[in-house]
N, C-alpha and C positions, 0 to 999 in steps of 0.2 A: 199292201204296200209297206215296205220297211222304211222307217224314218231314220235319218242320221241323228246322233246324239244332240247336235245343235238344233235340229228341227224339232225334236221332242221338247227341248228346253224352251224354244220359242213359243210353241203351242201352249206349254204349261204356264208360261208367264202370262199369256193372253187370258187364260182361264182365271189366273189370280186376280186380274183386274176387272173381272166381271162383277166383283163385289162392290166396286166403286161406282158412283153415278156415271153411267155411260149411255150411249144411244140404245134405247130399249124398244121393244115392240109389244104393244098392249093388245091382247086378244079382245078386250072389251071395246076400246075405241078404234082399234086398227089404225092408229096413228103413231107416228114416230115421236118419242118424247125428246125434248130438247135438254141437253145436259146443263147442269147448273154452273159449270165453270168452263166456258169455251176458251180455247187458246189457239189462235191462228198460227199456221206454219209460215215460214219465210217464203216458200214457193209452193206450187201446186203439184210438184212431182212426188211420187210415193212408190213404195215397193210392196208388191203383194207377197203373201206368205210363200208363194211359189218362186219368188225371186224375179218375177216379171215386172215390167215397168207399168205404172198406172198414173192416174191423175186424180187429185182430190176435187170432186165436184159434188153438187147437190144430188142426192140419190135419185131424184126425179129426172135428172139429166143423164142418168147412167142406165140405159136400156138393159144391159147385161144383168145387173143386179136387180133392177126394178122388176123385170119380167119374172125372174126366178123367185123374187120375194112374193109376188102375187100367187105363185103356185105353192110356195113352201112357207106360207106365213105361220103355220102351226108347227113347223119343223124346228125344234129347239137348236139343232146343230147349225142350221142356216141362220137362225136369229143370232146365234153367237158370232157367226162369221160376219154378219152385218155390224154388230157391235164392235168387233175387233177392227173392222174396216174403218169405222168412224174414229176409233182410237188412234189408228195410224195417221189419220188426218187431223189429229190434235183435238178431237171432240168438238170441232167447229160446226155448229148448227146441225144440219142433216147430211153433212158431207160424208162421202165414202171414197175409198180408194178404188176408182173405176178402172178396170183392165183396159190397157191399150194394146200395142203389139207385144208379142211374147219375146221381149228382149231383156237381157240382164244388164243392170247397171254395174259398171266396174267389174267385168267378168274376171274370175280368178284364173290365172295362167296355170295350166296343168301339164304343160310340156315345155321343152326348151325351145327358144327361138331359133330360127333357121338363118342361113346366110342371106337368103332372099329377103328376110325381114331385117337385114342389116345389123345382125349381131356382130360384134368384134370389129366394127368399122370405126377407124379413127377420123376425126375431123382434121387434125393436124398431123400429117405424116411424120413419123418419128422413127423410121426403120433405119438405124445407123449404128455403127459401133460406138459404144460408150466406154470411155476409159476411166475406171475408178468411180464412175457415177457422176451425174450432173443433174441440175434442176430440169424438170420436164417442162415442155411448153404447156400453156394453159389449154385445157381441153384435149390434150394428146391421148389421155387414157380415161375415157368417159365412164368406165365401169368400176373405177376404184371407189371403195367405200371406207369410211372411218367408223369404228365402233366406239360409242360413247358410254361411259360408265358414270352413274350418278352416285356422288358421295355426299349427299345432303345439300350443302349450300353451293356446291360446284360440281362440274362434270369434267372428266378427263378422257382424252382419246388415247387408248393404249394398244389397240390392235387395228389391223386392216381387214378388208374383206373384198369380195368381188360380186358385182351385180350379175346374176345369171338369168333372171326373168324380171318382169315388172314388179314382182312381189317377193323375190327370194335373193338372199345374199349368202355366198359360200365363204366360210372362214375356217379357222383352226379350232379344234375342240378345246384346246387349252385356253382359248380366249373366252370361253363361256363361263361367266361369273354371274352371281345373283344381281350384281350392280349394273349389268349391261341393260341399258334402257332404250337407246335409239341408235339409228344409223344415219350418218351424214353422207350425202351424195352430191356430186357437182363441185366439190371443194378443190382448191389449188393452193392458196396461200393462207395459212392459219393465223397469220399476224394481222389480217384485216378481214372485215365482213363485207367489204364493198367490191372486192375484185371480181368475184363470181356470185351468181345467184344460186347458192347451194340450198339444199332442202334437208331437213331433219325429219325422219320418219320413225315412229315408235316400233319397237320390236315386240310382237305379241306372243311369239313362241320361238324357242331355240332347241334344237335337237342335235346332240352329239352322236357321232357314229357309235353304235352299241359296243363295238370292239375296241374303242379307244383305250390304249394302255399308257397311262401317264409315266410308267417306269421307263419304257423304251421308246415312247413317242409314236408308236405305230397306230395307224388309223386316226391320226390327228386331224379330224375333219368334222365340220358341223354346218348345219344349214339354219339360217334365220328366216323367220316368216315376218314380213312387214305388216303394219296396220292397214295399209291401203296400197293400191297399185301406184307405181311411180309413172309419172308422165315423162316420156322420153323427150330429150332436147339435144342440142348440139353438145351439151356438157354431161348428159346422162344417157347412156346407151348400155345395153347388156353385152357381155362378152360371149363368144361362142364356146361350146364345149366339144371335145373330141369324141363325138357320139357315132360317127360313121364307122363302118367296119374297117376301112383303111386306116383311119386315125386311131382307132382303138388298138390296132395291132402295130402301129408305128413305133419304132425305136427313136428316141430323141438323143441317144448317145452321140457326142461330138457336135450336136446342135448348140446354138448360142441364144437361148431364150432370154426374155427380159423379166426383171423384177422391179417393182415400184413400191414406194411407201414414204411415210414421214418419219421413219425410225431414226435412230442415232446414226450420224454420219461417220462416227468412229467409236471404237470400244471405249466406254467410259465417258463419252462426250454427251452432247445434248441432242434432243430430237430436232429434226428439221422443221422449219416453218413451211417451206415450199416442197411440194411433191418432187421426189427424186427418182431417177430411173437408172438402171444398170443392166448390162448384159453379162451373163455368166455362162461358162461352158458346162455341158452335162457330161458326166462320167459314168462308167460302169458302176453299178452299186457296190461291187467288190472293193472299189477304191475307198468308198465311205466305210465299208466294213473293216478294212485293214487300218485306215486312218483312226477310226474311233476305238479300235482294239488297242492300238498303241497309246491312245489317250486314256485308256481304262474307262471308256464310255460305251463299250459294247456289252449289252446285258442279256439278250436272248437271241436264239438262232434266227427268228423271223424278223429281227429288227431292220434288216436291210434287204428284204425280199422285194417282190414286184409292187408292193404297196407304197413304195417311196421312189423319189428321184434324187440323185446325188449331183449337186451342181455347185460350182465355185472355182475360183482361181487357186490352184495348188501352191502358187507362189505367194499367195496372200495379197491383201490390198483391195480386193473387190468382193463384197459379200452383202447380204442382208444383215440386219442387226436388230437389237431390241426396239420394239415399236413397229417393226415390219411384220410381226407374226400375223398369220391369217391372210396376208396379202397374196397377190397372184404371181405365179411363174407362168409367163406367156410366150407362145411361139407363133410367129406369123406363118400363114399359109397362103400360097398364091393360087388363084383359080379364076373361073369365069366372072366372078363378082369382084375381082381385084384382090387386094390384100385384106385378109381377115385374121384377127388375133384369136387364139384359142387358149383357154385356161388348161394348162397341162399339169400344174402343181400348185400347192398351197404352202406358204412358208411355215415350217414346223419348228425346227430347232437347229442349233449349231453349237460349236465350241468357241466361245468368245465371239469376236467379230473380225472377219477377214484375216484370221491367223493362217500362217503357212500350213499346208497339209491338214487342213480342217475344213473341207468343203461343207456347204450347207445341206440340210436334209429337208426335202419337200414331200408332202403327201401327194401321191399320184392320183389325179382325177380319172385317168384311164382305168385304174384298178377299181375305183369306187363308182363307176358310171351308173351301174344298175341301181345302187343305193340312192344316188342323187336323183335319178329319174323317178324312183319310187317315192321319195320324200316330196318332190315337186307335185307329183300326182295326188299325194295325200293332203294337199292343202285344205284346211278345214273349211266347210261350207257354212258360212254365216253371212248371208246377204241382207243388207239393211240400208235404208236411206241414211246417208251420213248426216243429214240435217236432223234426223230423229234419233238414231241410235248411237252412232259413233262407237260401236261396240267391238270388242276383241273376242274372238271365238273362244279363247280359253276362259273367259270370264263372262260368258253370255248372260247369265242370270243377273249378276250384280249390275253390269253396265246397262242392261235393258231396264231394270227397275228404276235406277237412278235417273236415266235419261227420260223415262216416262214422267218422272217428277218434273223435269225441266219443261215439259210441254204444258204445265199448268193444270194438271189433274187436281181434283178436289183434295185439299190437304186439311188435316185436322187443325183446328185453331189452337192457340196456346192455352191449354187448359191448366188446371191446378197441378196435374202431373207433369206438365211440360212448361216450365216457367220461363221467364225472360232470360235472354242470353247475357253473358258478361264478357266484355272485351278486356284485354290486358294491354300493358304497355308494349307488348311485342306484336300487337296487331299490325299486319302489313297493309299496304295500300290496296284498296279494292281493285278487281280486274276492270270494272267499269263503274261509272257513277251510279248505276242502279244496283250494284252488288255490295253487300256488306260482308267483309271477311272477318270472322271471329276465330279466336284461338281457344277460348274456354267457354263452357256452357254448363247449364244445369239440366240434368236428366230428370230429377225430381228434387223436391225441397231438401237441401243439404247434400245432395249427391252430385259431385262435380264431374264433368266430362270434358273431353277435348274434341274440337272440330277437326277431324282428319278425313282423308280419303277412305271410303268404305272398305277398300281392299286392305287398308292398314288397321282395320278394327276387328280383330279376331272374335270378340264376343258377338258382334252383329253378323259377321260372316258365318260363324258356326251355327247360329240360330237360323240364319237364312237357309242354310242347307237342309235343316230339319223342317222348317215351317214354310217351305217354298209356296205351298198352295193355301196357306192360311191368310185370308183377307185382312184380318186384324194386324198381323205382323207386317203386311205390305203397307198398311196405313201408318204403322209405327215408323217404318223406314222413311216414308214420305215426311212425316212430322219431324223426324230427326234431321232430315235435310233442311227442312223449313227453319228450324231454330238455329241452324248454322248459316242462315242468310241465303239459302238456296244457291250456295256457291258450288259449282261443279258437281262432284260426286261426294261431297263432304257429308258426314253424319256426326251427331253428337255421341261420341264413343265413350262408354264408361271407362274411367281410369281404374284399371285392375292392378292393384298392388299385390302381386303374387308372393306367397310365403310358403315356408315349409310346413307340411302337415304335422299335427301334434299327435302324441300318444293317445290322447282322448279321441282323436279322429280315426284311430285305427292303423296308424303307420307301423311298419315293422312287425306286423303280427302274422307269423307263418300259419299255414293250415295244418301242417303235420310236423312234429318235432322228431326228425330222424337225421342225425348228423353223422354221416359216414365219410368215407374217403373217395377221392377221385381215382388215383392210380391204384390199381389192384383192389379196388373197392366196389361197393354197390352204388347203383344209380339212385338219384333222388326220387322221391315219390311225387306223383303228379300233383301240382298245386302247392308243393312244399315251400317254394320260394317265388311268390307271386310278383316280385319286383324285377325279376331277371329279364333282360332285354337282349335281343339279337340285332346286330347292325347289318343292314342289307346294302350291298354295293352293286350298282349297275356297271360291272366291268367285263361282261361278256364271258365270264368263267362259268363252270358247271354249277358251282354253289355260290350263292350271293353273300353268304354269311362268313365274315372274317374276324369279327370282334364281338365282345359282349358289352353290356352296359347295365345301368341300374335306374329304375324309375324312382324319382324323388318327389315329383308332384304330378298332377294330372296332365302336365304339358312338357315336362323336362326330364331328360336322361343325363346321367353323369357317366362318362367313359374316359378312356385314355386319349391324350392329345395325339399320340402317334396313330390312332385309329381314324383320325379325321382326314379324309381324302375327298377329292372332287367327285369321285364316283359314289360316295355315300348318298343313298337316295331315300331309304326308309328304315323304320325300326319295327321289329316284330315283338309283340307282347303276348303272354298267355301260352307260349309254346312249351312243349315237353319232349316230344318224340319227333325228330325231323324226318323220320322215314315214312311218316304217314300224315295226311292232312285231316284225318277223321277223328283223331284221338281227343283233341281239345279244340275249342273255338278260339283260335288265336286271331289276332288282328294285326294288319300291317298299316302303319301310319307314316305319311310322308314327312321327311325332314325339311324344314324351311330355313333353318339357320343352325350353324355349328360354330362354336368359339373355343379356341384353345386358351389355356391360361397364359397371360402375357409374359410370365417368367419361364415358360416351357423352353428347355434347352435340349434339342435333339442329340447333342453330343454326349451329354451325361444323363439324359432323360429326367432331369430334375423338373418338378412341377408338371409331370406328364398327366395332365388332367384336362378335361374339356366338358362343355355342357352343350346339349343338343336341344333345340327348340322344335317341338312337333307342330304339325299343321293344325291340329285341333285338340280339344280337351279329350282326355281318356275317361271313359265310364268305368268306374271300379267294379270288379266282380270278385268271385272267389279265387279266380286265377290271375287277376291283375290288381295289384295294390302297391302303393309306394312304400319304400323303406323309410325308417327314421334316420335323421342326421344328428351327429353329436354337437348340437347347437347350444345346449344349456351351458352355463358357466362351469359347472363341475365336469361335464364331459369334454369340454373344449381343452381342459388342462390335464385330463386323466392320462396316466401312462398305462399302456396296454402290455408292456414288457412282462413276460412270464405268463400271460393269459392265453387261453386258446381262442382261436378265431376260425371263421369258416369261409371257404371259397367255393364257388360253383361255376360251371361252364360246360360248353360243348367242345372244348379243345381236345387236342390229342391226349390219349390215355397213356401214352409212353413216347419217349423221344424217338422220332423217326416213324412213329405209327400213324394211324388214321385218326381223324377227328371222330368224336362220339356222336352217335345219332340221338341218344337220350341224355338229358341233363344229368351231369355228375356233380357230386359234392365231396368236400374234403375238410377235415379238421386239422389245423396246423398251429403250432405255437408261435408267438411273437417274441423275437429276440432283440437284444439291444442293437442299435444301429452300428455300433463299433464292430460287432460281429460281421456284418455285411462289409464294412470298410476293410477289415483285415482279409476277409475271404476274397473279395474282388481285387484287392491289391495283389494277392498271391496269384490270381488268375489273369493278371495284367489287364484288368477291366476297371481300374480306378483312374479316372481322368481329371477330376477337379476337386478342390478342397471341400466345396459345398455339396458334393454328390450324395453324401449320406448324412445330411443335417436333418433338422426336424421336418423338412418337407417330405420325407419318406418314412415308411415303416418297413422293417426287415422281418420276414416270417418264413418258417420252414424248418424241417428236420435236418440237422447237420449230418446225420448218418445217411441221408438221401432216401429215395424211394417214394416220397410223398411231395407233390408239388403241382403247381399249375403249369400249363404248357402252351404251345402255339395254338391260337384260337380262343384262349381264355382272356386275352388282352382286353382291357377295358372293363372286365367284370368286377364284381364286388368282393372286397374283404370285409367280413361282417363280424360284429361282436354282439353277444346276447346280454341284455340287461334286464333286471327284474323291474316289473311295473305292475303294481297292484296284484301281486300273486301270480302273474304270468310272465312269459318271456317276450321281450320286444327286441328286434334286431336293428342294429345301427350300422350304417355304411362308414367304416373308419378308414378304408383304403381302396384304391383302384389298382387292379393288376397292371403292372408296368413292364418289368422285364426280369430276366434271369439269365443263368448260364447253363444252356442245355435244359433238360427237364428231369427233375428228381435226382440230380447228381449230388454226391456227398460234398459237404463243405461249400455249397453254393445255394444258400437260401434265396428265396424270391424277394424282389423289391417292389414295393407298393407305394403309390402316391398317397400322402396323408390328406384326408378330407378335413381333419382338424386344422391343419395349416392353411387350407384354402377356403375355410368356411365363409369369411367375409366376402371373398370374390364370388363364391357360389350364390350367396344371398343377393348380392348386387346384380348378378346376371338374371336372377329370377324377377327382379323388379323392373328390368328393362323391357320395353316393348320390342318384340322381334322384328 
């Protein structure tokens, strides 16, 4: 039998907790041992590992388990099963989760609802012509969703979505941000909380369409997985999708579907408090193609193919607007079940709001129906009693561990290594009179920590991934939750003040000293530049790598700000030859946060620098090491004009050519910034007075022939410095831009790390 990943994790967690005092079976006494710390559940319901419904009862009242136990009392696997069964029931006495009927609690929807199941049915009939848009009746559109984004002390609704099953919301891919945390359903008037009984449900997973292209807006579609099933009411009902052969093939040109949302009611205006509705005509896609070409907004041939719908009043005055993104474009269909609404499009983009000859563009659900059905079917299986686990499938391990804590399992006392907690003036009110919320804590004498959600504590999360099956670490996590007052999933997280590595720690030390050229030159030797990084994008293209970067700590990459895109997903380290996976043991690490310099100006590319936070710490090897940074007082003010520097990358080896498969390297001189100013002025590429100030370095041969090129962006400009008889390399610049590749009188422009050093250090110290 092949287990799903979640089932494997669930079983693994169960084994972790065998090391704690639980219900055990003694071969000597043949009696069940009573646990030392019982913790009753709030009810008798429980979920078996199979997902079936059970009831917590004394094992002697459960014939199914008792009879099998008599036959398998020496079978260690079955003894473990009994222990886990007691664990599920909160370790209360001899209770076990006794199987009842084989029924799933809160079954996961794996298909789209049908018309017979009342999808797309309105409570309040609203099928009428709407002129210019007007407030909708309460409950008229029960599938509308609001997407909420968490910004620390407040949340904001910035996009819409559509409920398509009891567990899934469809929205636009460009609405998917890290801050997206929950979905609101059943809402009508945002100015009051009393008008309707809305519900807020956490988002546990969000998936963009793999071919989403931010440049042309194609495939602007995403699906959200909710934390739990939604209970349908008069105000919350899923919409239908055009899944039948007839509707999949239907043309909606000349139809007048509906759009709804809380977006701005006019360009430059304010968002609406009350849900608005509007009817718009659908045009041939060529109407959008021609309109957007005239507006200089047509970028690719496939921008207006069958993947989109073109809808809006060509005279202007009626349109969706900012804040409506991700919301539904809906068409009514008449049948034996009455009028049913179908989601035919998702609000993607437009040009302004309701401007003449600028209809809106909507992602077609007809075109993407197979993908939608596939994603609904792939809903993760993580079945658990909500009173026990409250877990999200993407974080099964962490949620289960911390929720087992809340059941009252035996927790280590406050020992010398885990001392009393310390509250601060910022301590918030406890969630209940029995809970104590703490902000600061002591991990060990003199070592200060912070009580935070375990998911926001990289040191513990990283170690948890490695020590998943170590009982000692499981007890450590329990104790950490204990010293934080057993509040939710909080742990006492070490305050890690990250810093740049020093020369003594081995930064900037290359394995091989061989400094040749990129264009018309030799490739780098394997391992010569162990800090080079490749940035991977999930953009659906044949090659995911579009930019370079530089490893500066075991968790941070420096790159160019213009390389930061929503599709940036991971970083590859330890790479050399992209044509083979066997040459080096490279690693791919997920990006969890990326930040551009606050002064970054896309117009003149000033401060074109960014920092990337990785999902976990990197283990340094011969092929993976951080570079040094010019952080000392002497290097911060040093002028590199007239000195030679080095650049590396997998970019194109000549203008118009192909990108390199093997890492290349080049030695180039640094010239005065005035040289770049004069050269780019003559090339009509000089835009602002500060374009060539101390925030940049100018480097390259004025005679041409040697340069970085497309694909090298974000990579390092490095200078060698003597350190105790050897060479250490320092990141002095980041590849930013140029004019062509290797042209005469067009040196490359690099963002100066000296100028940005304070910002870089500040970003290292911040918790991602």
